[in-house]
C-alpha positions, -999 to +999 in steps of 0.1 A: +062-498+439+041-473+460+035-440+444+051-406+455+027-391+479+017-360+457+004-384+432-012-407+458-028-375+472-037-361+439-075-349+439-100-374+423-134-354+430-139-315+424-146-312+461-109-323+470-093-297+453-076-272+475-079-235+475-097-232+440-132-235+446-140-200+422-128-225+395-142-259+405-177-244+418-177-231+379-169-259+361-196-280+378-221-253+372-212-258+338-216-295+341-251-294+358-262-265+331-248-287+300-229-254+291-195-271+283-171-249+262-148-265+235-115-247+250-102-242+282-072-221+295-062-226+331-036-202+341-017-199+375+015-208+393+027-240+394+016-267+418-018-248+423-040-276+403-041-267+365-032-302+354-054-321+384-083-299+372-077-307+338-080-344+346-112-339+366-130-319+337-123-347+314-133-372+338-166-353+345-174-348+310-172-383+302-182-397+338-211-427+335-227-417+367-265-412+363-267-379+381-249-351+368-240-340+406-221-370+409-197-366+383-169-372+383-180-405+406-145-418+407-160-454+404-171-460+366-148-473+343-142-442+324-131-424+359-107-456+366-091-452+333-085-419+337-069-427+373-049-452+356-036-432+327-050-457+301-082-440+287-072-432+248-096-404+246-075-382+271-044-369+254-018-351+272+005-334+254+036-314+269+043-285+247+078-279+261+089-309+242+061-310+213+063-271+207+066-272+167+044-269+139+044-308+128+030-319+161+004-292+160-005-302+125-005-340+137-032-330+159-055-314+137-055-346+117-063-365+148-093-346+162-112-354+133-117-388+146-146-400+168-137-410+205-130-444+208-148-450+243-159-420+261-182-391+248-153-364+241-119-365+231-100-339+255-067-326+245-047-313+274-019-292+264+003-284+294+030-255+292+009-243+263+033-208+262+061-229+249+048-237+216+060-216+188+041-187+168+035-214+136+020-236+162-002-211+175-012-203+144-019-238+133-042-245+165-059-215+159-079-229+128-088-257+149-099-238+180-122-217+155-140-244+142-132-276+164-153-306+159-184-312+185-167-344+200-133-324+209-126-303+239-092-285+244-077-275+277-044-252+277-029-251+311-002-225+312+022-207+341+024-174+314-006-167+301+006-135+287+027-153+263-006-170+250-017-150+218-048-124+221-063-149+190-060-181+212-072-165+244-102-149+226-117-185+215-110-203+254-131-199+287-099-187+310-100-197+348-071-182+369-056-205+397-045-186+427-016-195+452-029-213+483-025-196+520-002-209+541-030-220+563-047-246+533-014-258+525-010-266+565-045-284+564-037-305+541-002-318+552-016-324+586-047-346+571-016-365+549+004-368+579-025-381+597-037-407+574+000-418+565+012-420+602+041-397+595+053-380+627+055-342+622+060-312+645+030-286+639+055-258+633+076-280+612+045-285+585+041-245+588+079-245+576+072-267+549+040-250+537+057-216+540+090-225+518+065-240+488+053-203+483+016-212+475+021-244+458+007-277+474+025-299+451+058-286+461+048-288+498+038-325+497+068-334+475+091-319+503+072-337+530+074-370+511+110-363+512+115-353+548+091-384+558+116-408+540+148-394+559+138-390+594+112-409+624+100-375+633+100-346+607+112-315+632+116-276+625+154-282+629+151-311+606+132-288+579+158-258+585+186-284+573+167-295+544+160-264+532+193-247+540+174-222+561+190-200+589+177-198+621+152-170+630+170-162+654+202-155+635+178-136+612+170-112+634+204-103+646+215-099+615+188-074+606+191-061+640+232-052+630+219-035+600+194-013+621+221-003+647+244+000+613+270-026+629+285-038+597+312-058+610+287-076+637+267-082+602+290-099+585+301-120+612+261-133+620+264-140+583+291-161+583+280-178+613+246-190+597+263-205+567+289-223+588+257-237+606+243-248+572+223-222+560+225-215+517+232-180+512+204-179+490+176-191+515+191-167+541+187-137+515+153-151+512+146-149+547+160-115+553+139-102+525+106-120+542+117-104+576+121-064+563+091-067+539+071-079+574+087-048+592+076-027+563+042-038+564+037-031+600+051+004+596+024+009+575-003-002+601-016-036+581-004-067+595-033-086+587-021-101+552+015-112+572+021-148+581+052-152+604+062-175+630+055-170+667+094-165+674+096-136+644+067-113+653+082-095+684+112-090+666+095-077+636+079-053+659+107-041+674+126-036+641+099-015+629+104+011+652+143+010+643+144+012+606+132+052+586+101+037+563+118+056+533+150+033+532+133-003+535+120-004+500+160+001+487+171-025+516+145-051+503+154-048+467+193-050+477+185-083+492+161-093+461+189-087+439+215-106+460+190-138+460+189-137+424+225-130+417+233-162+433+225-184+411+253-177+388+278-164+409+310-181+417+309-173+455+271-170+463+280-157+497+298-127+485+265-115+469+249-117+500+276-097+519+278-069+497+243-065+499+246-061+536+270-037+534+251-016+509+221-019+531+241-005+562+256+023+540+221+032+528+209+032+570+236+053+575+228+079+551+191+081+559+202+087+597+222+114+585+196+130+567+172+128+596+196+140+620+208+170+599+195+202+612+172+219+592+188+251+571+186+286+585+181+316+561+210+336+550+216+367+572+210+400+547+242+417+542+252+448+562+237+481+549+258+512+548+248+540+569+246+575+548+274+598+558+248+625+579+241+598+605+271+577+607+283+593+639+251+588+653+248+561+679+229+532+668+198+526+678+186+500+699+171+469+677+134+469+676+117+444+703+098+415+686+065+409+707+063+371+713+036+352+692+003+357+704-005+319+706+026+314+725+022+343+749-016+338+759-011+302+758-042+298+731-039+288+695-049+309+661-056+293+628-028+315+612-004+309+632-008+272+624-008+276+590+024+296+592+042+269+609+025+241+590+053+233+565+076+230+596+050+206+615+050+183+581+087+184+584+087+173+618+065+148+613+083+132+584+112+131+604+093+107+628+068+086+605+069+089+565+032+073+565+017+098+591+031+126+569+014+112+541-018+110+558-014+143+570-012+157+536-045+143+527-068+164+551-074+201+555-072+223+583-104+235+592-101+256+622-089+265+657-111+260+689-091+270+718-064+242+719-076+221+698-067+216+661-102+209+637-089+188+606-112+178+576-108+143+560-122+135+528-129+098+539-137+078+571-111+053+560-083+078+562-097+092+591-097+058+611-062+051+598-049+084+614-068+075+647-056+040+645-040+034+681-017+005+665+000+035+642-002+060+669-002+085+639-024+114+659-007+110+693+025+118+673+009+150+657-002+163+687+031+156+707+048+177+676+022+206+678+024+207+714+064+211+715+060+236+688+036+260+705+050+248+737+015+238+754-008+209+747-025+207+719-052+180+709-068+174+674-104+166+663-113+149+636-140+158+613-151+137+582-164+152+550-200+137+542-215+141+507-249+152+513-271+177+498-255+214+494-260+240+520-240+271+529-210+264+544-206+278+583-172+294+577-160+327+560-125+316+551-124+315+512-096+288+515-116+266+535-149+270+514-125+260+484-113+229+499-149+216+512-163+226+477-137+204+462-148+176+484-185+180+470-194+173+512-208+186+539-189+186+575-204+164+599-188+159+632-184+122+646 
């Protein structure tokens, strides 16, 4: 009977483990130096290689190869026995099924006996966090004073549930989620050798659905390979219950334009085409998360399908930044609520309606005019002059900077609060950046800003965020003539007198503990 793909492609040597080089490299160095610990804790998400690495470690410490660098060799009788699951000295315990004190007491009795055919007796306790408190207490004594021929490996997806007394006696290794690119490369290798026909974009869909678990990705590939001659994107979407990305984009667009009825119609259409409400909610969360990342100017960590990139960039300009966290929470909660809901689609529809209301409220707040100061109450004139004709109202001279076409630092400070408010209405991230700098001086029609770090200055000047261009536009509109910005970075150097008499600027510069240096 043929094995499932995930079992057939389980790594048999350390170098075959995908994405966990920080773990395998350390274990191999420990083997080379003979520094084998008596207890290990492997922690991380499911499907990232914890149990597989535990078996590899059991093979390596007992391998019969003469060179330590070649262990596990995957060819000696010990390695073959581990591969075939018949090595008596490798004992795997499922803590979810054997979580009581009786099972651990039995383990404590058995560890006293020497290995039957290997150097070490290795105990792998899977899902170790499922052990009861009494069982952990019983295990603690064995971990404190283990026999020299015994190695314990605890594997868990929830290390925070392992008692501190146990953690302190184990060498801990944290396994990370695999990236989509790493999973795709492994899937490409599998389909090439197994002779499975698959579209490259379909493999990307499988990898993204696995959310960092290589085992889940290989299992899904196995399922699809058994049911279709060609694994296409459409086939993967049907198997996952996923909506087409163009429909997801249209739903988000209806949300941005506050067209609630259209959005509900699109949701119904996607479900009629086979999309599962929970999967559709997750796709909406993923899309909105990408919009949020683009708004904050960081796109390097995004992993998006080709057909989704342009839509996300367009939606990043349509949504107010302050409303996106709420939208993401609404659809995340909807995806969770569907597990026990009698009508899963209803949770998604309610989330969309609430999200549409939130967008409407955000738009109303942005368009609301700034409050004007109340007019002073009329003052009663003294009777002695009540009959005299009113004197003409005093003429207010125009601001010096608007009258002459030049700008002054004093005028800029007077209007700085309103300028920040105007920036906030256009871009919340830009306002946050602007609050981290200091007004230094005005040179003609150029405003000089001091930035506490090179990173913040580059963020402000980044052409992708257009932060500096936005602020220059608002300044120009405020004062009625073109205003430019020059950015200066505060450098930490030796102290010298500050070239300014303004006490506020001197104080700001002293707080930076730096000396201004123009770029």
